[in-house]
C-alpha positions in Angstrom: -3.1 -202.8 -64.9 -3.0 -199.8 -62.6 -5.3 -197.4 -61.3 -3.9 -196.1 -57.8 -6.7 -193.7 -57.1 -9.3 -196.3 -57.1 -10.7 -198.2 -54.1 -11.4 -201.8 -54.6 -14.3 -203.3 -52.4 -14.5 -207.1 -51.7 -17.3 -209.2 -50.5 -18.5 -212.8 -50.7 -21.4 -215.2 -50.7 -22.4 -218.5 -49.7 -20.2 -218.4 -46.3 -23.1 -220.2 -44.2 -24.4 -222.4 -46.9 -24.8 -226.3 -46.4 -23.7 -226.6 -50.4 -22.1 -225.1 -53.3 -19.0 -222.9 -53.5 -18.1 -220.0 -51.7 -17.8 -216.8 -54.3 -16.0 -213.8 -54.0 -15.8 -210.4 -56.0 -13.8 -207.5 -56.2 -15.4 -204.3 -57.6 -14.3 -200.7 -58.1 -15.7 -197.5 -59.5 -14.3 -194.6 -61.3 -13.2 -191.9 -58.9 -16.4 -189.6 -57.9 -18.8 -192.0 -59.1 -21.5 -192.6 -56.8 -23.8 -195.5 -57.7 -26.4 -194.2 -55.0 -26.6 -190.9 -56.4 -26.8 -192.1 -60.0 -29.6 -194.9 -58.9 -31.3 -193.5 -55.8 -34.1 -196.1 -56.0 -32.2 -199.1 -55.4 -31.0 -200.1 -51.7 -27.3 -200.6 -52.9 -26.2 -200.4 -49.2 -28.5 -202.8 -47.8 -27.8 -205.3 -50.6 -28.5 -208.5 -48.3 -32.4 -207.1 -48.3 -32.4 -206.7 -51.9 -35.0 -208.7 -53.6 -33.8 -211.0 -56.6 -35.6 -208.2 -59.0 -33.5 -205.4 -57.6 -30.4 -207.5 -57.6 -30.9 -208.4 -61.2 -31.6 -204.7 -62.0 -28.4 -203.5 -59.6 -26.0 -206.2 -61.5 -26.8 -204.5 -64.9 -25.8 -201.0 -63.5 -22.6 -202.4 -61.9 -21.8 -204.0 -65.1 -22.3 -201.1 -67.0 -20.5 -198.4 -64.4 -17.6 -200.3 -62.5 -14.0 -199.9 -63.6 -13.6 -203.3 -62.3 -15.1 -206.6 -61.7 -13.3 -209.6 -60.4 -14.8 -212.9 -59.3 -13.1 -215.8 -57.5 -14.9 -219.5 -56.7 -13.5 -221.6 -54.2 -15.1 -225.1 -54.7 -17.0 -227.4 -52.1 -13.8 -229.9 -52.7 -11.5 -227.2 -51.2 -13.9 -225.9 -48.7 -14.4 -229.7 -47.3 -10.5 -229.9 -47.3 -9.2 -226.8 -45.9 -12.3 -225.5 -44.0 -14.7 -222.3 -44.5 -12.0 -219.9 -42.8 -9.0 -220.8 -45.3 -11.6 -220.7 -48.2 -12.8 -217.1 -47.3 -9.2 -216.0 -46.9 -8.1 -217.6 -50.1 -10.7 -216.0 -52.3 -10.0 -212.6 -50.9 -6.3 -213.0 -51.3 -6.6 -214.2 -54.8 -8.5 -211.2 -55.7 -6.2 -208.8 -54.1 -3.3 -210.2 -55.8 -4.9 -210.1 -59.3 -2.9 -207.8 -61.7 -4.3 -204.7 -60.4 -2.8 -201.6 -58.0 -5.5 -200.0 -56.3 -5.1 -197.4 -53.5 -7.0 -199.4 -51.1 -8.5 -202.5 -50.7 -11.7 -202.8 -48.3 -13.0 -206.2 -47.3 -16.0 -207.1 -45.5 -15.8 -208.7 -42.2 -13.3 -209.1 -39.2 -10.7 -211.3 -41.1 -7.0 -211.8 -40.7 -5.9 -212.0 -44.2 -2.0 -213.2 -44.5 -0.5 -213.7 -47.7 -0.8 -209.9 -48.7 3.0 -208.9 -49.0 3.6 -205.3 -50.1 -0.3 -204.7 -50.6 -0.7 -205.5 -46.9 -0.9 -201.7 -46.0 -3.5 -200.8 -48.2 -5.8 -203.5 -47.1 -8.5 -202.9 -44.4 -11.0 -205.4 -43.2 -14.1 -203.5 -42.0 -17.2 -205.5 -40.4 -20.3 -204.2 -42.2 -18.2 -202.5 -45.0 -21.2 -203.3 -47.5 -23.2 -200.4 -45.3 -20.4 -198.0 -45.8 -18.7 -198.5 -49.0 -20.6 -198.7 -52.3 -17.7 -200.8 -53.9 -18.1 -203.2 -51.3 -22.0 -203.1 -51.7 -21.4 -203.7 -55.1 -19.1 -206.8 -54.8 -21.9 -208.4 -52.5 -24.3 -208.0 -55.4 -21.8 -209.6 -57.6 -20.9 -212.3 -55.7 -24.6 -213.2 -54.4 -25.7 -213.0 -58.3 -23.0 -215.2 -59.6 -23.3 -217.9 -56.7 -27.4 -217.9 -57.3 -26.5 -218.8 -61.0 -24.0 -221.7 -59.9 -26.6 -223.1 -57.3 -29.4 -222.8 -59.9 -27.5 -224.8 -62.5 -26.7 -227.6 -59.8 -30.3 -227.5 -58.9 -31.0 -229.2 -62.7 -29.0 -232.1 -61.5 -30.1 -232.2 -57.7 -33.7 -230.7 -57.8 -34.8 -232.7 -54.7 -32.7 -230.1 -52.7 -34.6 -227.0 -53.7 -31.2 -225.0 -54.3 -32.9 -222.9 -57.0 -34.9 -221.5 -53.8 -32.7 -222.2 -50.9 -29.3 -221.3 -52.6 -27.8 -224.0 -50.7 -28.7 -222.4 -47.1 -30.0 -224.8 -44.3 -33.7 -224.5 -44.8 -36.2 -226.8 -43.4 -36.7 -228.2 -46.9 -32.9 -228.7 -47.5 -32.4 -230.1 -44.2 -35.6 -232.4 -44.9 -34.0 -233.6 -48.1 -30.7 -234.3 -46.9 -32.5 -236.7 -44.3 -34.2 -238.2 -47.0 -31.8 -238.3 -49.8 -28.4 -237.9 -48.0 -25.9 -235.7 -49.3 -24.8 -234.9 -52.7 -21.2 -234.2 -54.1 -21.7 -230.6 -54.0 -22.5 -230.6 -49.9 -19.9 -229.4 -47.4 -19.5 -232.2 -45.2 -19.0 -230.7 -41.9 -21.7 -227.9 -42.4 -24.2 -230.8 -43.1 -23.3 -232.9 -40.1 -23.1 -230.1 -37.8 -26.6 -228.6 -39.1 -28.3 -232.0 -38.9 -26.9 -232.7 -35.4 -28.0 -229.2 -34.0 -31.5 -228.8 -35.9 -34.5 -229.1 -33.3 -36.8 -229.7 -36.1 -35.3 -233.1 -36.9 -34.5 -236.6 -35.3 -31.0 -236.4 -33.8 -28.2 -237.1 -36.5 
């Protein structure tokens, strides 16, 4: 599949969570398409501040109008084995190497991607790229919605951690549950140890 005029935006969700997978997404829109012009009421370029209702509305438009949507999920087992930095790079590199050729790949964040080969000249890593590029903002929404779905499914198995509300992040509720019940198979071991040790609201770990 080739579309050399398209710009792909890449972003992730779940990098700082204590539990659950890391989810990365890549999105491209047709040339000259502007999501913000078509749907001005939705704050696409401030996607992290979107409400769940706004994200649900936005995701429908993204899937309707995007020329390309790809998702990569890095498991908790791989995060525990290799670290979150590796997981982040691995997810983005895997997406960039999907069988699709674009003019550019814009990645959110200050990352040093390594295994890019001939695609390296077309890859740019930019801090806060989701505020500058609609495709990156859309990728952020796709990744967030997908990860929230994963955490909601896991919540059904482990309701004590409140993952339907905190999505695996280190809220007071989540940390208290870790103290009471211990970690699940879906927790990131190093993240949990650090969070419990450093949390001033709870006794030392």
